[in-house]
C-alpha positions, -999 to +999 in steps of 0.1 A: -101-217-219-107-184-238-072-172-230-057-206-241-076-203-274-065-167-279-029-175-272-030-205-295-045-185-324-020-157-318+009-181-319-004-197-351-007-164-371+026-151-360+044-175-383+021-168-413+034-137-430+004-129-452-021-130-423+002-111-399+007-083-425-030-083-433-039-079-396-014-050-392-027-032-423-064-037-412-055-023-378-038+007-394-068+012-417-093+013-388-071+037-369-070+061-399-107+059-406-121+059-370-093+080-354-106+113-368-143+124-370-135+142-403-120+111-419-149+089-406-175+113-421-156+111-455-158+073-453-195+073-444-202+098-472-186+074-498-206+045-483-238+065-490-227+073-525-220+036-531-254+028-517-239+002-493-255-008-460-237+013-434-250-007-404-241-040-420-207-029-433-196-008-403-159-010-395-151-029-363-122-019-340-096-046-335-089-047-298-063-071-283-085-079-253-116-087-274-113-122-288-145-124-309-142-094-333-111-102-354-131-121-380-158-095-381-133-067-383-114-082-413-147-092-430-158-055-427-126-045-444-134-068-474-170-056-476-158-019-476-127-026-498-135-002-526-149+025-503-117+024-482-096+028-513-116+059-523-114+072-488-076+068-487-073+088-519-093+116-505-074+115-472-041+118-491-054+148-512-067+167-481-039+158-456-012+185-451+009+167-425+037+150-443+041+122-417+004+113-418+004+116-456+031+090-457+011+067-435-019+070-458+002+063-489+017+032-472-017+018-463-032+026-498-003+008-514-012-024-496-047-022-510-033-026-545-014-058-536-028-093-540-010-105-509-031-082-487-064-093-502-053-130-499-042-126-463-074-108-453-096-135-469-075-162-452-078-144-419-116-143-422-117-180-431-098-190-399-111-163-375-147-169-383-143-204-367-120-194-338-141-163-329-172-184-328-154-209-306-142-181-283-178-167-281-190-202-271-163-207-245-172-175-227-205-189-214-205-189-176-219-224-174-193-238-198-174-268-184-139-279-193-152-311-209-177-292-230-150-267-240-127-295-251-156-311-271-164-278-289-127-272-296-124-306-311-153-299-334-137-267-346-103-283-353-121-310-373-139-283-393-105-266-400-089-298-410-116-304-436-104-272-452-070-287-459-081-305-491-071-294-526-107-289-536-113-265-507-082-245-516-092-243-552-126-229-542-109-204-519-083-194-546-110-188-572-130-166-548-099-145-540-090-141-577-125-131-585-125-104-558-091-092-570-104-088-605-136-070-593-116-046-570-088-039-595-062-054-572-028-064-587-022-099-600-006-125-577+031-128-583+059-150-570+083-133-546+117-123-559+143-151-553+170-140-530+204-155-534+219-168-501+255-159-496+278-188-503+293-189-468+258-192-453+242-216-479+249-247-458+235-232-427+202-220-443+198-252-462+199-272-430+178-248-410+151-241-435+155-257-469+141-236-498+108-249-511+105-248-548+071-238-562+061-243-598+035-215-601+020-187-581-010-208-571+013-233-553+031-204-536-001-191-520-014-226-514+015-231-490+004-201-470-031-215-469-021-249-458+004-237-432-021-212-417-049-237-412-025-265-400-009-241-375-042-229-362-054-265-358-023-277-341-020-248-317-057-251-306-051-288-300-019-281-280-036-255-258-065-278-250-043-309-243-021-293-216-015-314-185-033-289-162-063-288-185-064-326-186-063-327-148-092-302-146-111-323-171-105-354-151-122-338-121-153-331-141-153-365-158-149-383-125-182-368-111-201-371-143-191-407-150-200-417-114-234-401-117-241-418-150-230-452-137-200-454-160-165-467-152-143-440-136-112-459-125-087-440-147-101-406-136-102-417-100-065-428-100-054-396-117-073-373-093-064-391-061-028-392-070-026-355-079-046-341-050-031-364-023-042-354+012-069-331-001-091-362-006-097-394+013-093-420-015-111-448+002-141-427+012-142-410-022-144-443-040-172-455-017-192-423-023-187-424-060-200-460-062-232-450-044-235-417-062-252-434-092-282-441-070-288-404-067-291-400-105-302-434-118-336-420-129-318-395-152-288-416-162-306-435-190-304-405-214-276-387-195-293-354-200-278-337-170-246-316-169-220-308-142-238-276-133-270-295-127-251-316-101-236-284-086-271-269-083-283-301-066-256-298-040-265-262-033-302-273-029-291-299-004-275-272+017-307-251+017-332-279+024-331-291+060-345-325+049-316-330+025-286-316+044-276-352+054-267-357+017-238-333+021-223-355+048-231-387+028-213-372-003-187-351+015-158-362-007-178-355-038-186-321-024-148-314-021-143-324-057-170-300-068-154-272-047-121-279-065-139-275-098-156-243-088-125-227-073-108-230-107-136-221-131-131-234-167-141-199-180-131-168-161-148-144-185-175-135-160-150-122-134-129-104-161-160-086-173-159-067-141-129-046-154-150-034-183-179-028-161-158-007-137-147+016-166-184+022-175-196+028-140-168+049-125-163+075-153-144+107-152-176+125-140-180+101-111-144+102-097-156+110-062-176+078-059-167+059-028-153+023-029-184+010-011-208+025-035-187+013-065-187-023-051-225-024-048-230-008-083-206-033-098-225-062-083-258-049-097-243-044-131-225-077-134-254-097-122-280-080-144-303-111-146-308-110-108-311-072-107-339-072-132-359-095-109-358-071-080-390-054-069-385-017-072-416-010-051-403-031-023-369-014-024-385+020-023-406+011+007-376-003+025-356+029+017-383+052+030-390+031+062-354+034+074-357+071+080-384+089+100-382+121+080-386+102+047-414+081+062-432+113+073-428+129+038-434+100+015-454+076+036-456+041+024-467+029-010 
């Protein structure tokens, strides 16, 4: 789900020039400031002179694999706008390398343009919602149905921003910031005359949109950006494969709540074919309501609650018969768990590996790395371990250790 969201947002902003240019310039700014300890100290010194909150206004690195920091990173640029402008001036005066000096001058020139300020504000407006959605979707207990519901809530919120009143509020805020930060006035782009031999082609492919004033010009960017983000999120969460996965979850939940499940049943049995016994599955689904009828009045249980119940059936000798009684439902649950709605938990292992096997631990064996990775990834279970019991077990497995340390 998180990858689908990220791809959708990425596709949306690629077609919006002001946001794309703003992201590129923010990324270049962060590389200049944080890429050198000397430059970063100059920036922090200016922050102290301006009496700004360094912790609150700390610049955030924009990483392609971190889907929840884009809004915060661009918001930090806005909060440190004047400090960055002063820092760039100092960088330019102190820099001796002509190539780096040209980079600094190019970035500084963007901070004087209204387009950059507008694109950064617009990026923050969109990313604050998509980043929050991405953060929510990374929960390890998030189901496909819950993800779709949260995504629908975000798209509805974004659609509410498409009104003229919302744009006017946004426009006035950006203009106020531009005046406060001494940024250039908004201007209409220079009209480019299309060659006569290509005029028919360009008119058919992309007719020129006439704008009456500069506000309408930037309003088109605003409307296009929010509309593109909304439509791409909808498209990603309405894919056929995602719908099939949602039907699996919906089938089990509707059966447990005593609700009609014919449409989901027909779709699932047709798609999975021989993996399921349609007749037996239908029989078990109809009797499954009896297992949850006490809780179905307020429907306060989730799919993960049902999964945990089935795991408890396997551990309890007195309830193991339920696994046979609901064997086809167990297969459906296995299909859901084999393809998790959120794979962020497994992907975090790559980040954990980089933290555990550092350059100073290159001789670590694969076996030791695997065990340390398990302890690190499953921190909530590691914290519950008894250190005293582990120490006693470690000492007792060697006669020499037992003789020296004894038993606690």
